[in-house]
C-alpha positions in Angstrom: -7.2 10.7 9.3 -9.2 10.1 12.4 -11.1 6.8 12.6 -14.9 7.0 12.6 -16.7 6.4 15.9 -20.2 5.2 16.4 -22.5 6.7 19.0 -26.1 5.9 20.0 -28.5 8.9 19.7 -31.8 8.8 21.5 -34.7 9.9 19.3 -38.4 9.6 20.2 -37.8 6.5 22.3 -35.6 5.0 19.6 -31.8 4.5 19.5 -30.2 5.4 16.3 -26.5 4.4 15.6 -24.9 7.2 13.8 -21.4 6.9 12.3 -19.6 10.1 13.2 -16.1 11.0 12.0 -14.2 12.8 14.7 -12.0 15.5 13.2 -14.4 16.1 10.3 -17.0 18.9 9.8 -14.7 21.2 7.9 -12.2 22.6 10.3 -13.8 21.4 13.5 -14.7 18.1 15.1 -18.1 16.5 14.7 -20.6 16.1 17.5 -18.0 16.4 20.2 -19.3 17.1 23.7 -15.8 18.1 24.7 -15.7 21.0 22.3 -19.4 21.7 21.8 -19.1 22.0 18.1 -20.6 19.8 15.4 -23.8 19.4 13.4 -27.3 18.3 14.4 -30.9 18.5 13.5 -33.5 19.4 16.2 -37.2 18.8 15.2 -40.1 20.2 17.2 -43.7 18.9 16.8 -46.9 20.9 17.2 -48.6 20.4 20.5 -52.1 20.5 21.9 -52.5 20.2 25.6 -48.8 19.5 25.9 -48.9 16.4 23.6 -47.8 16.2 20.0 -50.7 16.2 17.5 -48.6 14.9 14.6 -45.4 12.9 14.1 -42.5 13.2 11.6 -40.0 11.0 9.9 -36.3 11.9 9.4 -34.2 10.0 6.8 -30.4 10.4 6.7 -28.2 8.1 4.7 -31.0 5.7 4.0 -31.8 5.3 7.7 -35.3 6.5 8.7 -36.2 7.5 12.3 -39.7 8.2 13.7 -39.9 11.4 15.7 -42.8 11.4 18.1 -41.6 13.4 21.0 -42.2 17.2 21.4 -38.5 17.9 20.6 -36.0 15.5 19.3 -32.3 16.1 18.4 -30.3 13.9 16.0 -26.5 14.3 15.8 -25.6 14.2 12.1 -22.2 14.4 10.3 -21.9 17.9 8.7 -22.6 18.0 5.0 -25.2 15.3 4.9 -28.8 15.8 3.8 -31.8 15.0 6.0 -35.1 14.3 4.4 -38.1 15.3 6.5 -41.7 14.4 6.1 -44.8 13.5 8.1 -45.2 10.1 9.6 -48.1 7.8 8.9 -51.2 9.9 9.3 -53.1 9.2 12.6 -56.9 9.3 12.9 -57.9 12.8 13.5 -54.5 14.3 12.9 -54.6 17.9 11.6 -53.6 18.7 8.1 -49.9 19.5 7.4 -49.1 23.0 6.1 -45.3 22.7 5.8 -42.1 23.2 7.7 -40.2 26.0 9.3 -36.4 25.6 9.1 -34.2 28.1 10.9 -37.0 30.6 10.8 -37.8 30.1 7.1 -41.2 28.6 6.1 -41.4 26.0 3.4 -44.9 25.2 2.3 -44.2 21.5 1.4 -44.9 18.3 3.3 -41.5 16.7 2.4 -38.3 18.7 2.3 -34.6 18.1 2.1 -32.3 20.0 4.6 -28.5 20.3 4.3 -27.0 19.8 7.7 -24.3 22.4 7.8 -24.6 23.4 11.5 -27.1 23.2 14.3 -30.3 23.1 12.3 -33.8 23.5 13.8 -37.0 22.5 12.1 -40.6 22.7 13.2 -43.5 20.7 11.7 -46.4 23.1 10.9 -50.0 22.0 11.0 -53.4 23.7 10.8 -55.1 23.3 14.2 -58.9 23.6 14.1 -60.6 26.2 16.3 -61.8 25.1 19.7 -65.2 26.0 21.2 -65.4 27.6 24.6 -66.2 24.1 26.1 -63.0 22.7 24.6 -64.6 20.7 21.9 -63.1 20.8 18.4 -65.3 22.5 15.9 -65.7 20.8 12.5 -64.4 22.8 9.6 -65.8 22.8 6.1 -63.8 23.3 2.8 -66.5 25.9 1.7 -68.2 28.5 3.7 -71.9 27.9 4.8 -74.0 30.9 5.6 -77.0 30.9 7.8 -80.1 32.4 6.1 -81.0 34.3 9.2 -77.8 35.1 11.2 -78.2 36.1 14.7 -77.1 39.7 15.3 -75.6 38.7 18.7 -73.7 35.7 17.2 -69.9 35.9 17.8 -67.2 33.9 16.1 -65.5 31.2 18.1 -62.3 32.4 19.8 -59.1 31.6 17.9 -57.0 29.2 20.0 -53.5 30.4 21.1 -50.6 28.1 20.2 -49.5 25.8 23.0 -45.9 26.6 23.7 -43.3 23.9 24.4 -42.6 23.9 28.1 -39.1 22.4 28.0 -36.0 24.5 27.4 -34.3 23.5 24.1 -30.5 23.2 24.2 -28.6 23.7 20.9 -25.2 22.1 21.6 -23.4 23.5 24.7 -23.4 27.1 23.6 -27.0 28.1 23.3 -30.4 27.2 24.9 -33.8 28.8 24.7 -37.3 28.7 26.1 -39.8 29.5 23.4 -42.7 30.0 25.9 -40.7 32.6 27.8 -39.0 34.0 24.7 -35.6 33.8 26.5 -32.3 32.7 25.2 -28.9 32.1 26.9 -25.7 32.3 24.9 -22.4 30.9 26.4 -19.6 33.0 25.0 -16.0 31.9 25.8 -13.2 34.1 24.6 -9.9 32.4 23.8 -11.6 28.9 23.6 -9.0 26.5 22.2 -6.5 29.3 21.7 -7.7 29.7 18.1 -6.3 32.8 16.2 -3.9 33.4 19.1 -6.8 33.6 21.5 -8.7 36.1 19.5 -11.8 34.0 19.1 -15.3 33.2 20.5 -16.1 29.5 21.2 -13.2 28.6 18.9 -14.5 30.6 15.9 -13.4 33.8 14.2 -14.5 36.3 11.6 -18.2 35.4 11.7 -17.6 31.6 11.8 -20.2 31.3 14.5 -23.6 32.5 13.2 -26.4 33.1 15.7 -30.0 33.8 14.9 -32.4 35.2 17.5 -36.0 36.5 16.9 -36.8 40.1 17.6 -38.3 40.8 21.0 -36.5 38.0 22.8 -34.6 38.5 26.1 -31.0 37.5 25.7 -28.5 36.6 28.4 -24.9 36.4 27.4 -22.7 34.4 29.8 -19.2 35.6 29.0 -16.0 33.9 30.2 -12.4 34.8 29.2 -9.9 31.9 29.2 -7.4 33.7 27.0 -4.2 35.4 28.2 -5.4 38.9 27.1 -8.3 41.1 28.1 -11.4 40.5 26.0 -15.0 41.8 25.8 -18.3 41.4 23.9 -20.8 43.9 22.5 -23.6 43.7 19.9 -22.7 46.3 17.2 -23.1 46.9 13.5 -20.3 45.8 11.1 -18.9 49.4 11.1 -19.9 50.7 14.6 -18.7 50.4 18.1 -21.9 51.5 20.0 -24.2 48.8 21.3 -27.2 48.6 19.1 -29.6 47.5 21.9 -29.8 48.8 25.4 -27.6 46.7 27.7 -26.1 44.7 24.8 -22.4 44.9 26.0 -20.2 44.2 28.9 -19.8 47.2 31.3 -16.5 48.3 29.8 -16.1 46.7 26.4 -13.0 48.7 25.5 -11.0 47.7 28.6 -12.5 44.2 28.6 -12.5 41.4 31.1 -9.2 40.2 32.5 -7.9 36.7 31.8 -9.9 34.2 33.9 -12.7 36.6 34.4 -16.4 36.1 34.0 -19.3 38.6 33.3 -22.9 38.5 32.2 -25.1 41.0 30.3 -28.7 41.1 29.3 -30.6 42.8 26.5 -33.8 42.5 24.4 -33.4 42.1 20.6 -34.8 45.0 18.6 -35.1 45.6 14.9 -34.5 42.6 12.6 -31.2 42.8 10.8 -27.5 41.7 10.6 -25.2 42.5 13.5 -22.0 41.4 15.2 -21.0 40.3 18.6 -17.5 41.8 18.7 -14.6 42.3 21.1 -14.1 46.1 21.3 -10.7 45.9 23.0 -8.6 47.9 20.4 -7.4 45.8 17.5 -9.3 42.6 18.4 -12.4 42.9 16.1 -10.3 43.8 13.0 -8.2 40.7 13.8 -11.3 38.5 13.5 -12.7 38.4 17.0 -16.4 38.7 16.1 -19.4 36.4 15.6 -22.4 37.0 13.3 -25.8 37.8 14.9 -29.0 37.8 12.8 -32.1 39.2 14.4 -35.0 37.6 12.6 -38.6 38.6 12.3 -39.8 35.2 13.7 -39.0 31.6 14.2 -36.7 30.2 17.0 -33.1 30.8 17.9 -30.4 29.0 15.9 -26.6 28.7 16.0 -24.3 27.4 13.3 -20.6 26.8 13.9 
């Protein structure tokens, strides 16, 4: 059995020592930059004017960490539970409405999350409306009506959410820009020579699960390091025709030769369950496919 190693993880200006067992996490290694596989928790905070308006606290194995940066990532051994909650309330901080975890909303202030892959969580708050001059308008818990409303009166404009400017990287395989609604997926065929080279990023038969919201622009950066031709196309579980325009390599049946590289782009359409599959004859039935879930909202995710 591999010996545990301890690494320092930067979080919100703090250094957290996390005991990570290399060779764990089911069949793959934990938090290994060399292979790009492992488990982690990425927490995003709500912003106003580019600055967080609230903080959060993450507790794993009895160790609590303050998260006060726009985006923080903590490497966590797979199978542990992270407990998330708001940090001490700051003066003027907006009220908490819940959390969004991998695109699913939870209307609770404190939640427990099983770390079984690359998990993303967003702290949700209610931001008050802003006046045209930029001042925050006070809000009342009960409506107050004017006895003589002006016929020309207009409601204050609803503020648009402030997007996170920085690109978020989820391990080495996937990164996204929420403001631009773009995502880049690194797809390596034959990585680690798993399943006789019939694999994507060292996974087979849906072992890699990718989530991308509908309407996002996707770039797939494909490389073939195997000894056979391989390809990639977004299809249904029973089909061989790309489900979105441009969602395949130019000749997915012939594939890319060993050592080759290619890129394709597409925009996600209807929400649903799909596959990224190698359409070289016999390869998909042998397990060369990854699961792709197009979601109605949220942010991209990837689980290995």
